[in-house]
PyMOL Python script that loads the backbone (N, CA, C, O; Angstrom):
from pymol import cmd

cmd.read_pdbstr("""\
ATOM      1  N   MET A   1      93.344 156.313  74.569  1.00  0.00           N
ATOM      2  CA  MET A   1      94.545 155.365  74.647  1.00  0.00           C
ATOM      3  C   MET A   1      95.045 153.977  75.987  1.00  0.00           C
ATOM      4  O   MET A   1      95.357 154.083  77.172  1.00  0.00           O
ATOM      5  N   PRO A   2      94.972 153.320  75.486  1.00  0.00           N
ATOM      6  CA  PRO A   2      95.654 151.989  76.762  1.00  0.00           C
ATOM      7  C   PRO A   2      97.023 152.501  77.018  1.00  0.00           C
ATOM      8  O   PRO A   2      97.974 152.768  76.283  1.00  0.00           O
ATOM      9  N   ALA A   3      96.759 152.566  78.649  1.00  0.00           N
ATOM     10  CA  ALA A   3      97.898 152.713  79.452  1.00  0.00           C
ATOM     11  C   ALA A   3      99.623 152.490  78.967  1.00  0.00           C
ATOM     12  O   ALA A   3      99.614 151.610  78.106  1.00  0.00           O
ATOM     13  N   PHE A   4     100.656 152.835  79.147  1.00  0.00           N
ATOM     14  CA  PHE A   4     101.811 152.411  78.984  1.00  0.00           C
ATOM     15  C   PHE A   4     101.734 151.282  77.415  1.00  0.00           C
ATOM     16  O   PHE A   4     101.981 150.114  77.116  1.00  0.00           O
ATOM     17  N   THR A   5     101.169 152.691  76.688  1.00  0.00           N
ATOM     18  CA  THR A   5     101.211 152.314  75.054  1.00  0.00           C
ATOM     19  C   THR A   5     102.365 153.629  74.718  1.00  0.00           C
ATOM     20  O   THR A   5     102.317 154.824  75.008  1.00  0.00           O
ATOM     21  N   ASP A   6     103.201 152.962  74.117  1.00  0.00           N
ATOM     22  CA  ASP A   6     104.215 153.503  73.020  1.00  0.00           C
ATOM     23  C   ASP A   6     103.815 154.771  72.027  1.00  0.00           C
ATOM     24  O   ASP A   6     103.098 154.553  71.051  1.00  0.00           O
ATOM     25  N   VAL A   7     104.385 156.316  72.358  1.00  0.00           N
ATOM     26  CA  VAL A   7     103.783 157.079  71.196  1.00  0.00           C
ATOM     27  C   VAL A   7     105.366 157.760  70.459  1.00  0.00           C
ATOM     28  O   VAL A   7     106.222 158.459  71.001  1.00  0.00           O
ATOM     29  N   ASP A   8     105.307 157.294  69.236  1.00  0.00           N
ATOM     30  CA  ASP A   8     106.669 158.021  68.644  1.00  0.00           C
ATOM     31  C   ASP A   8     106.007 158.848  67.449  1.00  0.00           C
ATOM     32  O   ASP A   8     104.913 158.764  66.891  1.00  0.00           O
ATOM     33  N   TRP A   9     107.626 160.067  67.208  1.00  0.00           N
ATOM     34  CA  TRP A   9     106.785 160.626  66.095  1.00  0.00           C
ATOM     35  C   TRP A   9     108.901 160.843  65.860  1.00  0.00           C
ATOM     36  O   TRP A   9     109.954 160.678  66.476  1.00  0.00           O
ATOM     37  N   ARG A  10     108.172 161.462  64.072  1.00  0.00           N
ATOM     38  CA  ARG A  10     109.609 161.969  63.596  1.00  0.00           C
ATOM     39  C   ARG A  10     109.507 163.174  63.236  1.00  0.00           C
ATOM     40  O   ARG A  10     108.502 162.947  62.562  1.00  0.00           O
ATOM     41  N   VAL A  11     109.709 164.566  63.053  1.00  0.00           N
ATOM     42  CA  VAL A  11     109.676 165.228  62.324  1.00  0.00           C
ATOM     43  C   VAL A  11     110.851 165.589  61.350  1.00  0.00           C
ATOM     44  O   VAL A  11     111.818 164.894  61.037  1.00  0.00           O
ATOM     45  N   ARG A  12     110.479 166.997  60.908  1.00  0.00           N
ATOM     46  CA  ARG A  12     111.244 167.844  60.181  1.00  0.00           C
ATOM     47  C   ARG A  12     111.453 169.070  59.710  1.00  0.00           C
ATOM     48  O   ARG A  12     110.559 169.628  60.347  1.00  0.00           O
ATOM     49  N   GLY A  13     111.815 169.699  59.249  1.00  0.00           N
ATOM     50  CA  GLY A  13     111.699 171.185  59.341  1.00  0.00           C
ATOM     51  C   GLY A  13     111.965 171.750  57.933  1.00  0.00           C
ATOM     52  O   GLY A  13     113.116 171.553  57.544  1.00  0.00           O
ATOM     53  N   PHE A  14     111.308 172.284  57.246  1.00  0.00           N
ATOM     54  CA  PHE A  14     110.767 173.357  56.307  1.00  0.00           C
ATOM     55  C   PHE A  14     110.938 175.448  56.031  1.00  0.00           C
ATOM     56  O   PHE A  14     110.182 176.375  56.323  1.00  0.00           O
ATOM     57  N   ASP A  15     111.731 175.415  55.639  1.00  0.00           N
ATOM     58  CA  ASP A  15     112.006 176.698  55.483  1.00  0.00           C
ATOM     59  C   ASP A  15     111.666 177.876  54.794  1.00  0.00           C
ATOM     60  O   ASP A  15     111.978 179.062  54.908  1.00  0.00           O
ATOM     61  N   GLY A  16     110.612 176.927  53.713  1.00  0.00           N
ATOM     62  CA  GLY A  16     109.861 177.914  52.847  1.00  0.00           C
ATOM     63  C   GLY A  16     110.925 176.913  51.205  1.00  0.00           C
ATOM     64  O   GLY A  16     110.168 176.185  50.563  1.00  0.00           O
ATOM     65  N   THR A  17     112.095 176.927  50.801  1.00  0.00           N
ATOM     66  CA  THR A  17     112.140 176.165  50.428  1.00  0.00           C
ATOM     67  C   THR A  17     113.035 174.515  50.588  1.00  0.00           C
ATOM     68  O   THR A  17     113.743 173.811  49.867  1.00  0.00           O
ATOM     69  N   ALA A  18     112.736 174.494  51.345  1.00  0.00           N
ATOM     70  CA  ALA A  18     113.680 173.208  51.318  1.00  0.00           C
ATOM     71  C   ALA A  18     113.162 172.684  52.842  1.00  0.00           C
ATOM     72  O   ALA A  18     112.637 173.210  53.822  1.00  0.00           O
ATOM     73  N   TRP A  19     113.717 171.060  52.376  1.00  0.00           N
ATOM     74  CA  TRP A  19     113.752 170.444  53.697  1.00  0.00           C
ATOM     75  C   TRP A  19     114.237 170.090  54.776  1.00  0.00           C
ATOM     76  O   TRP A  19     115.313 169.658  54.362  1.00  0.00           O
ATOM     77  N   GLY A  20     114.260 169.947  55.823  1.00  0.00           N
ATOM     78  CA  GLY A  20     115.717 169.498  56.696  1.00  0.00           C
ATOM     79  C   GLY A  20     115.841 167.761  56.985  1.00  0.00           C
ATOM     80  O   GLY A  20     114.735 167.355  57.345  1.00  0.00           O
ATOM     81  N   PRO A  21     116.648 166.879  56.939  1.00  0.00           N
ATOM     82  CA  PRO A  21     116.208 165.924  57.325  1.00  0.00           C
ATOM     83  C   PRO A  21     114.843 165.252  58.237  1.00  0.00           C
ATOM     84  O   PRO A  21     113.718 165.576  58.618  1.00  0.00           O
ATOM     85  N   TRP A  22     115.562 164.385  58.271  1.00  0.00           N
ATOM     86  CA  TRP A  22     113.903 163.560  59.256  1.00  0.00           C
ATOM     87  C   TRP A  22     114.789 163.423  60.500  1.00  0.00           C
ATOM     88  O   TRP A  22     115.946 163.014  60.398  1.00  0.00           O
ATOM     89  N   SER A  23     114.170 163.810  61.829  1.00  0.00           N
ATOM     90  CA  SER A  23     114.822 163.679  62.955  1.00  0.00           C
ATOM     91  C   SER A  23     114.985 162.203  63.598  1.00  0.00           C
ATOM     92  O   SER A  23     115.514 162.076  64.702  1.00  0.00           O
ATOM     93  N   SER A  24     114.713 161.567  63.176  1.00  0.00           N
ATOM     94  CA  SER A  24     115.313 160.012  62.977  1.00  0.00           C
ATOM     95  C   SER A  24     116.704 159.794  62.227  1.00  0.00           C
ATOM     96  O   SER A  24     117.452 158.874  62.557  1.00  0.00           O
ATOM     97  N   ASP A  25     117.061 160.827  61.041  1.00  0.00           N
ATOM     98  CA  ASP A  25     118.403 160.675  60.018  1.00  0.00           C
ATOM     99  C   ASP A  25     119.534 159.603  61.093  1.00  0.00           C
ATOM    100  O   ASP A  25     119.568 159.450  62.314  1.00  0.00           O
ATOM    101  N   ASP A  26     120.060 159.228  60.381  1.00  0.00           N
ATOM    102  CA  ASP A  26     121.497 158.687  60.483  1.00  0.00           C
ATOM    103  C   ASP A  26     121.722 158.011  61.902  1.00  0.00           C
ATOM    104  O   ASP A  26     122.645 158.313  62.658  1.00  0.00           O
ATOM    105  N   GLY A  27     120.633 156.938  62.191  1.00  0.00           N
ATOM    106  CA  GLY A  27     120.293 156.326  63.713  1.00  0.00           C
ATOM    107  C   GLY A  27     119.789 157.098  64.863  1.00  0.00           C
ATOM    108  O   GLY A  27     119.252 156.315  65.647  1.00  0.00           O
ATOM    109  N   ARG A  28     119.760 157.824  65.114  1.00  0.00           N
ATOM    110  CA  ARG A  28     119.141 158.892  65.790  1.00  0.00           C
ATOM    111  C   ARG A  28     118.045 157.970  66.500  1.00  0.00           C
ATOM    112  O   ARG A  28     118.350 157.452  67.574  1.00  0.00           O
ATOM    113  N   GLY A  29     116.638 157.719  65.883  1.00  0.00           N
ATOM    114  CA  GLY A  29     115.686 156.375  66.214  1.00  0.00           C
ATOM    115  C   GLY A  29     114.116 158.153  66.050  1.00  0.00           C
ATOM    116  O   GLY A  29     113.823 159.149  65.389  1.00  0.00           O
ATOM    117  N   LEU A  30     113.689 157.263  67.307  1.00  0.00           N
ATOM    118  CA  LEU A  30     111.976 158.081  67.091  1.00  0.00           C
ATOM    119  C   LEU A  30     111.952 159.044  67.571  1.00  0.00           C
ATOM    120  O   LEU A  30     113.035 159.155  68.146  1.00  0.00           O
ATOM    121  N   CYS A  31     111.297 160.011  67.750  1.00  0.00           N
ATOM    122  CA  CYS A  31     111.712 160.934  69.565  1.00  0.00           C
ATOM    123  C   CYS A  31     109.837 159.821  70.085  1.00  0.00           C
ATOM    124  O   CYS A  31     109.138 159.009  69.480  1.00  0.00           O
ATOM    125  N   GLY A  32     109.796 160.386  71.281  1.00  0.00           N
ATOM    126  CA  GLY A  32     108.523 159.173  71.615  1.00  0.00           C
ATOM    127  C   GLY A  32     109.043 159.231  73.132  1.00  0.00           C
ATOM    128  O   GLY A  32     110.188 159.069  73.556  1.00  0.00           O
ATOM    129  N   PHE A  33     107.392 159.622  74.088  1.00  0.00           N
ATOM    130  CA  PHE A  33     107.432 158.685  75.150  1.00  0.00           C
ATOM    131  C   PHE A  33     106.358 157.901  75.783  1.00  0.00           C
ATOM    132  O   PHE A  33     105.313 158.550  75.730  1.00  0.00           O
ATOM    133  N   VAL A  34     106.192 156.689  76.397  1.00  0.00           N
ATOM    134  CA  VAL A  34     105.292 155.701  77.079  1.00  0.00           C
ATOM    135  C   VAL A  34     104.343 156.950  78.016  1.00  0.00           C
ATOM    136  O   VAL A  34     104.663 157.827  78.818  1.00  0.00           O
ATOM    137  N   TYR A  35     103.247 156.553  77.515  1.00  0.00           N
ATOM    138  CA  TYR A  35     101.559 156.779  77.925  1.00  0.00           C
ATOM    139  C   TYR A  35     101.324 156.090  79.015  1.00  0.00           C
ATOM    140  O   TYR A  35     100.815 154.980  79.173  1.00  0.00           O
ATOM    141  N   ASP A  36     101.930 157.192  80.066  1.00  0.00           N
ATOM    142  CA  ASP A  36     101.039 155.996  81.440  1.00  0.00           C
ATOM    143  C   ASP A  36     100.049 156.776  82.299  1.00  0.00           C
ATOM    144  O   ASP A  36     100.053 157.994  82.480  1.00  0.00           O
ATOM    145  N   THR A  37      99.201 155.879  82.797  1.00  0.00           N
ATOM    146  CA  THR A  37      97.810 156.798  83.739  1.00  0.00           C
ATOM    147  C   THR A  37      98.414 156.595  85.123  1.00  0.00           C
ATOM    148  O   THR A  37      97.651 156.822  86.062  1.00  0.00           O
ATOM    149  N   GLU A  38      99.360 156.300  85.341  1.00  0.00           N
ATOM    150  CA  GLU A  38      99.472 155.985  87.026  1.00  0.00           C
ATOM    151  C   GLU A  38     101.017 156.876  87.280  1.00  0.00           C
ATOM    152  O   GLU A  38     102.174 156.877  86.860  1.00  0.00           O
ATOM    153  N   GLN A  39      99.815 157.861  88.622  1.00  0.00           N
ATOM    154  CA  GLN A  39     100.749 158.474  89.307  1.00  0.00           C
ATOM    155  C   GLN A  39     101.357 158.445  89.604  1.00  0.00           C
ATOM    156  O   GLN A  39     101.135 157.648  90.516  1.00  0.00           O
ATOM    157  N   PRO A  40     102.804 158.845  89.716  1.00  0.00           N
ATOM    158  CA  PRO A  40     104.623 157.915  90.129  1.00  0.00           C
ATOM    159  C   PRO A  40     103.667 159.056  91.691  1.00  0.00           C
ATOM    160  O   PRO A  40     102.739 159.858  91.793  1.00  0.00           O
ATOM    161  N   ALA A  41     105.100 158.118  92.919  1.00  0.00           N
ATOM    162  CA  ALA A  41     104.845 158.461  94.152  1.00  0.00           C
ATOM    163  C   ALA A  41     105.282 160.235  94.468  1.00  0.00           C
ATOM    164  O   ALA A  41     105.706 160.907  93.528  1.00  0.00           O
ATOM    165  N   LYS A  42     105.167 160.675  95.463  1.00  0.00           N
ATOM    166  CA  LYS A  42     105.250 162.147  95.689  1.00  0.00           C
ATOM    167  C   LYS A  42     106.667 161.926  96.265  1.00  0.00           C
ATOM    168  O   LYS A  42     107.101 161.093  97.061  1.00  0.00           O
ATOM    169  N   PRO A  43     107.410 163.248  95.402  1.00  0.00           N
ATOM    170  CA  PRO A  43     108.901 163.155  95.693  1.00  0.00           C
ATOM    171  C   PRO A  43     109.135 163.442  97.397  1.00  0.00           C
ATOM    172  O   PRO A  43     108.286 163.946  98.133  1.00  0.00           O
ATOM    173  N   SER A  44     109.788 163.224  97.595  1.00  0.00           N
ATOM    174  CA  SER A  44     110.878 163.843  98.997  1.00  0.00           C
ATOM    175  C   SER A  44     111.334 165.330  98.428  1.00  0.00           C
ATOM    176  O   SER A  44     111.399 165.705  97.257  1.00  0.00           O
ATOM    177  N   VAL A  45     111.622 166.038  99.623  1.00  0.00           N
ATOM    178  CA  VAL A  45     112.252 167.400  99.091  1.00  0.00           C
ATOM    179  C   VAL A  45     113.342 168.404 100.933  1.00  0.00           C
ATOM    180  O   VAL A  45     113.248 168.990 102.012  1.00  0.00           O
ATOM    181  N   SER A  46     113.953 167.992 100.177  1.00  0.00           N
ATOM    182  CA  SER A  46     115.151 168.087 101.596  1.00  0.00           C
ATOM    183  C   SER A  46     115.600 169.468 101.469  1.00  0.00           C
ATOM    184  O   SER A  46     115.939 169.938 100.383  1.00  0.00           O
ATOM    185  N   SER A  47     115.610 170.280 102.817  1.00  0.00           N
ATOM    186  CA  SER A  47     116.950 171.647 102.525  1.00  0.00           C
ATOM    187  C   SER A  47     117.513 172.070 103.671  1.00  0.00           C
ATOM    188  O   SER A  47     116.696 172.349 104.548  1.00  0.00           O
ATOM    189  N   PRO A  48     118.904 172.237 104.004  1.00  0.00           N
ATOM    190  CA  PRO A  48     119.730 171.924 104.784  1.00  0.00           C
ATOM    191  C   PRO A  48     119.272 173.629 105.145  1.00  0.00           C
ATOM    192  O   PRO A  48     119.221 173.793 106.364  1.00  0.00           O
ATOM    193  N   GLU A  49     118.977 174.749 104.441  1.00  0.00           N
ATOM    194  CA  GLU A  49     118.351 176.220 104.963  1.00  0.00           C
ATOM    195  C   GLU A  49     117.051 175.777 105.122  1.00  0.00           C
ATOM    196  O   GLU A  49     116.437 176.537 104.373  1.00  0.00           O
ATOM    197  N   TYR A  50     116.274 175.063 105.601  1.00  0.00           N
ATOM    198  CA  TYR A  50     115.063 174.960 105.317  1.00  0.00           C
ATOM    199  C   TYR A  50     114.028 173.204 105.700  1.00  0.00           C
ATOM    200  O   TYR A  50     113.080 172.519 105.314  1.00  0.00           O
ATOM    201  N   PRO A  51     115.324 173.301 106.894  1.00  0.00           N
ATOM    202  CA  PRO A  51     114.466 171.600 107.574  1.00  0.00           C
ATOM    203  C   PRO A  51     113.215 171.388 107.908  1.00  0.00           C
ATOM    204  O   PRO A  51     112.982 171.880 109.012  1.00  0.00           O
ATOM    205  N   ASP A  52     112.455 170.953 107.508  1.00  0.00           N
ATOM    206  CA  ASP A  52     111.704 170.081 107.647  1.00  0.00           C
ATOM    207  C   ASP A  52     111.195 170.355 109.023  1.00  0.00           C
ATOM    208  O   ASP A  52     110.117 169.767 108.929  1.00  0.00           O
ATOM    209  N   ASP A  53     111.216 170.823 110.198  1.00  0.00           N
ATOM    210  CA  ASP A  53     110.410 171.018 111.577  1.00  0.00           C
ATOM    211  C   ASP A  53     110.342 171.985 112.020  1.00  0.00           C
ATOM    212  O   ASP A  53     110.834 173.063 112.352  1.00  0.00           O
ATOM    213  N   GLN A  54     108.943 170.798 111.897  1.00  0.00           N
ATOM    214  CA  GLN A  54     107.495 171.912 111.452  1.00  0.00           C
ATOM    215  C   GLN A  54     107.686 172.888 113.397  1.00  0.00           C
ATOM    216  O   GLN A  54     107.460 174.083 113.590  1.00  0.00           O
ATOM    217  N   GLU A  55     107.933 172.331 113.978  1.00  0.00           N
ATOM    218  CA  GLU A  55     107.993 173.265 115.379  1.00  0.00           C
ATOM    219  C   GLU A  55     109.128 174.964 114.979  1.00  0.00           C
ATOM    220  O   GLU A  55     109.207 175.791 115.887  1.00  0.00           O
ATOM    221  N   SER A  56     109.701 175.182 113.934  1.00  0.00           N
ATOM    222  CA  SER A  56     110.314 175.986 114.007  1.00  0.00           C
ATOM    223  C   SER A  56     110.544 176.819 113.398  1.00  0.00           C
ATOM    224  O   SER A  56     111.145 176.218 112.508  1.00  0.00           O
ATOM    225  N   TRP A  57     110.575 178.342 112.958  1.00  0.00           N
ATOM    226  CA  TRP A  57     110.579 179.071 112.081  1.00  0.00           C
ATOM    227  C   TRP A  57     110.989 179.392 111.392  1.00  0.00           C
ATOM    228  O   TRP A  57     111.181 180.591 111.589  1.00  0.00           O
ATOM    229  N   HIS A  58     111.497 178.973 110.134  1.00  0.00           N
ATOM    230  CA  HIS A  58     112.812 179.599 109.225  1.00  0.00           C
ATOM    231  C   HIS A  58     112.660 180.918 108.433  1.00  0.00           C
ATOM    232  O   HIS A  58     113.062 180.710 107.289  1.00  0.00           O
ATOM    233  N   ASP A  59     112.191 182.339 108.605  1.00  0.00           N
ATOM    234  CA  ASP A  59     112.670 183.310 107.145  1.00  0.00           C
ATOM    235  C   ASP A  59     113.928 183.076 105.913  1.00  0.00           C
ATOM    236  O   ASP A  59     115.146 183.016 105.747  1.00  0.00           O
ATOM    237  N   GLY A  60     112.971 183.022 105.414  1.00  0.00           N
ATOM    238  CA  GLY A  60     113.344 183.183 103.797  1.00  0.00           C
ATOM    239  C   GLY A  60     113.235 183.355 102.966  1.00  0.00           C
ATOM    240  O   GLY A  60     113.308 182.744 101.899  1.00  0.00           O
ATOM    241  N   VAL A  61     112.871 184.945 103.522  1.00  0.00           N
ATOM    242  CA  VAL A  61     112.765 186.779 102.908  1.00  0.00           C
ATOM    243  C   VAL A  61     114.069 186.539 102.490  1.00  0.00           C
ATOM    244  O   VAL A  61     114.862 185.983 103.249  1.00  0.00           O
ATOM    245  N   GLY A  62     114.524 187.050 100.870  1.00  0.00           N
ATOM    246  CA  GLY A  62     115.628 187.551 100.860  1.00  0.00           C
ATOM    247  C   GLY A  62     116.977 186.313 100.693  1.00  0.00           C
ATOM    248  O   GLY A  62     118.062 186.453 100.129  1.00  0.00           O
ATOM    249  N   SER A  63     116.461 185.207 101.354  1.00  0.00           N
ATOM    250  CA  SER A  63     117.789 184.067 101.891  1.00  0.00           C
ATOM    251  C   SER A  63     117.946 183.271 100.600  1.00  0.00           C
ATOM    252  O   SER A  63     117.320 183.449  99.555  1.00  0.00           O
ATOM    253  N   CYS A  64     118.719 182.527 100.804  1.00  0.00           N
ATOM    254  CA  CYS A  64     119.005 181.944  99.506  1.00  0.00           C
ATOM    255  C   CYS A  64     118.279 180.285 100.315  1.00  0.00           C
ATOM    256  O   CYS A  64     117.698 180.171 101.394  1.00  0.00           O
ATOM    257  N   GLY A  65     118.631 179.168  99.241  1.00  0.00           N
ATOM    258  CA  GLY A  65     118.721 178.058  99.980  1.00  0.00           C
ATOM    259  C   GLY A  65     118.759 176.909  98.794  1.00  0.00           C
ATOM    260  O   GLY A  65     118.599 176.847  97.575  1.00  0.00           O
ATOM    261  N   THR A  66     118.978 176.295  99.572  1.00  0.00           N
ATOM    262  CA  THR A  66     119.278 174.924  98.003  1.00  0.00           C
ATOM    263  C   THR A  66     118.305 173.559  98.714  1.00  0.00           C
ATOM    264  O   THR A  66     117.944 173.620  99.889  1.00  0.00           O
ATOM    265  N   PHE A  67     118.106 172.868  98.198  1.00  0.00           N
ATOM    266  CA  PHE A  67     116.823 171.934  97.782  1.00  0.00           C
ATOM    267  C   PHE A  67     117.964 170.872  97.115  1.00  0.00           C
ATOM    268  O   PHE A  67     119.050 171.183  96.625  1.00  0.00           O
ATOM    269  N   THR A  68     117.309 169.367  97.269  1.00  0.00           N
ATOM    270  CA  THR A  68     117.044 168.238  96.628  1.00  0.00           C
ATOM    271  C   THR A  68     115.788 167.528  97.080  1.00  0.00           C
ATOM    272  O   THR A  68     114.976 167.425  97.999  1.00  0.00           O
ATOM    273  N   VAL A  69     116.122 167.103  95.882  1.00  0.00           N
ATOM    274  CA  VAL A  69     114.483 166.488  95.126  1.00  0.00           C
ATOM    275  C   VAL A  69     114.537 165.297  94.409  1.00  0.00           C
ATOM    276  O   VAL A  69     114.975 165.289  93.258  1.00  0.00           O
ATOM    277  N   ASP A  70     114.089 164.159  95.034  1.00  0.00           N
ATOM    278  CA  ASP A  70     113.917 162.678  94.792  1.00  0.00           C
ATOM    279  C   ASP A  70     112.916 161.649  94.301  1.00  0.00           C
ATOM    280  O   ASP A  70     111.984 162.152  93.672  1.00  0.00           O
ATOM    281  N   SER A  71     112.906 161.240  94.342  1.00  0.00           N
ATOM    282  CA  SER A  71     111.828 160.311  94.400  1.00  0.00           C
ATOM    283  C   SER A  71     111.995 158.965  94.609  1.00  0.00           C
ATOM    284  O   SER A  71     113.116 158.565  94.923  1.00  0.00           O
ATOM    285  N   SER A  72     110.442 157.649  94.411  1.00  0.00           N
ATOM    286  CA  SER A  72     110.917 156.539  95.266  1.00  0.00           C
ATOM    287  C   SER A  72     110.422 155.852  94.036  1.00  0.00           C
ATOM    288  O   SER A  72     110.617 154.654  93.827  1.00  0.00           O
ATOM    289  N   SER A  73     109.801 156.618  93.261  1.00  0.00           N
ATOM    290  CA  SER A  73     109.313 156.336  91.578  1.00  0.00           C
ATOM    291  C   SER A  73     110.297 156.052  90.585  1.00  0.00           C
ATOM    292  O   SER A  73     111.064 156.917  90.163  1.00  0.00           O
ATOM    293  N   ASP A  74     110.302 154.287  90.009  1.00  0.00           N
ATOM    294  CA  ASP A  74     111.702 154.714  89.137  1.00  0.00           C
ATOM    295  C   ASP A  74     111.613 154.846  87.665  1.00  0.00           C
ATOM    296  O   ASP A  74     112.475 154.618  86.816  1.00  0.00           O
ATOM    297  N   ASP A  75     110.307 155.291  87.526  1.00  0.00           N
ATOM    298  CA  ASP A  75     109.805 155.683  86.020  1.00  0.00           C
ATOM    299  C   ASP A  75     109.651 157.252  86.401  1.00  0.00           C
ATOM    300  O   ASP A  75     108.607 157.770  86.003  1.00  0.00           O
ATOM    301  N   THR A  76     110.741 158.246  87.269  1.00  0.00           N
ATOM    302  CA  THR A  76     110.575 159.015  87.238  1.00  0.00           C
ATOM    303  C   THR A  76     111.816 159.794  86.826  1.00  0.00           C
ATOM    304  O   THR A  76     112.891 159.441  87.311  1.00  0.00           O
ATOM    305  N   VAL A  77     111.771 160.866  85.940  1.00  0.00           N
ATOM    306  CA  VAL A  77     112.850 161.236  84.788  1.00  0.00           C
ATOM    307  C   VAL A  77     113.750 161.776  85.032  1.00  0.00           C
ATOM    308  O   VAL A  77     114.927 161.436  84.919  1.00  0.00           O
ATOM    309  N   SER A  78     113.003 163.292  85.642  1.00  0.00           N
ATOM    310  CA  SER A  78     113.691 164.722  86.029  1.00  0.00           C
ATOM    311  C   SER A  78     112.144 165.467  86.657  1.00  0.00           C
ATOM    312  O   SER A  78     110.979 165.080  86.750  1.00  0.00           O
ATOM    313  N   TYR A  79     112.851 166.656  86.984  1.00  0.00           N
ATOM    314  CA  TYR A  79     111.915 167.814  87.608  1.00  0.00           C
ATOM    315  C   TYR A  79     112.610 168.917  86.922  1.00  0.00           C
ATOM    316  O   TYR A  79     113.773 169.108  86.565  1.00  0.00           O
ATOM    317  N   VAL A  80     110.741 170.037  86.814  1.00  0.00           N
ATOM    318  CA  VAL A  80     110.969 170.756  86.342  1.00  0.00           C
ATOM    319  C   VAL A  80     111.294 172.036  87.328  1.00  0.00           C
ATOM    320  O   VAL A  80     110.848 171.583  88.382  1.00  0.00           O
ATOM    321  N   SER A  81     111.590 172.820  87.519  1.00  0.00           N
ATOM    322  CA  SER A  81     111.429 173.899  88.850  1.00  0.00           C
ATOM    323  C   SER A  81     111.082 175.890  88.215  1.00  0.00           C
ATOM    324  O   SER A  81     111.783 176.810  87.793  1.00  0.00           O
ATOM    325  N   ALA A  82     109.521 175.653  88.529  1.00  0.00           N
ATOM    326  CA  ALA A  82     108.927 176.719  87.891  1.00  0.00           C
ATOM    327  C   ALA A  82     109.747 177.976  88.252  1.00  0.00           C
ATOM    328  O   ALA A  82     109.279 178.865  87.540  1.00  0.00           O
ATOM    329  N   GLY A  83     110.473 178.350  88.804  1.00  0.00           N
ATOM    330  CA  GLY A  83     111.339 178.980  89.845  1.00  0.00           C
ATOM    331  C   GLY A  83     112.974 179.395  88.880  1.00  0.00           C
ATOM    332  O   GLY A  83     113.415 179.051  87.784  1.00  0.00           O
ATOM    333  N   ASP A  84     113.313 180.004  89.639  1.00  0.00           N
ATOM    334  CA  ASP A  84     114.933 180.215  88.648  1.00  0.00           C
ATOM    335  C   ASP A  84     115.235 179.345  87.614  1.00  0.00           C
ATOM    336  O   ASP A  84     115.802 178.254  87.673  1.00  0.00           O
ATOM    337  N   PRO A  85     114.840 179.887  86.756  1.00  0.00           N
ATOM    338  CA  PRO A  85     115.526 179.301  85.145  1.00  0.00           C
ATOM    339  C   PRO A  85     117.081 178.404  84.897  1.00  0.00           C
ATOM    340  O   PRO A  85     117.440 177.513  84.128  1.00  0.00           O
ATOM    341  N   SER A  86     117.664 179.110  85.891  1.00  0.00           N
ATOM    342  CA  SER A  86     118.864 178.906  85.669  1.00  0.00           C
ATOM    343  C   SER A  86     119.254 178.271  86.800  1.00  0.00           C
ATOM    344  O   SER A  86     120.390 178.238  87.273  1.00  0.00           O
ATOM    345  N   VAL A  87     117.948 177.607  87.347  1.00  0.00           N
ATOM    346  CA  VAL A  87     118.444 176.364  87.906  1.00  0.00           C
ATOM    347  C   VAL A  87     118.452 174.798  87.548  1.00  0.00           C
ATOM    348  O   VAL A  87     119.001 173.995  88.302  1.00  0.00           O
TER     349      VAL A  87
END
""", "prot")
cmd.dss("prot")
cmd.show_as("cartoon", "prot")
cmd.util.cbc("prot")
cmd.orient("prot")
C-alpha cells in the first residue's frame, strides 16, 4: 500500500434478527485513517517527581508520579499508556 493512502470503511451490526444503521448514517461520515509509513518523532516525557537528572537517584517504588508526554510531530494524535487504565 502506498504511503499516505486513505483507508476508509463503514460498518453496521446484526443481532441475528435485524440490521442496525450504517456507521456513516446521519452525516457521521466514514471510519478511517491515513496509512503513514513514516515513524513519528520520539515523544518528550517529563515529570516533576522524577526529573531527567541522571546524576541523582529517585526511589519510585510505591510512590505515585505525574508525567507529561508531548510530541513534536504534528501528526501524532494521542498516546496510550499500558499502565493504570484510569489514566
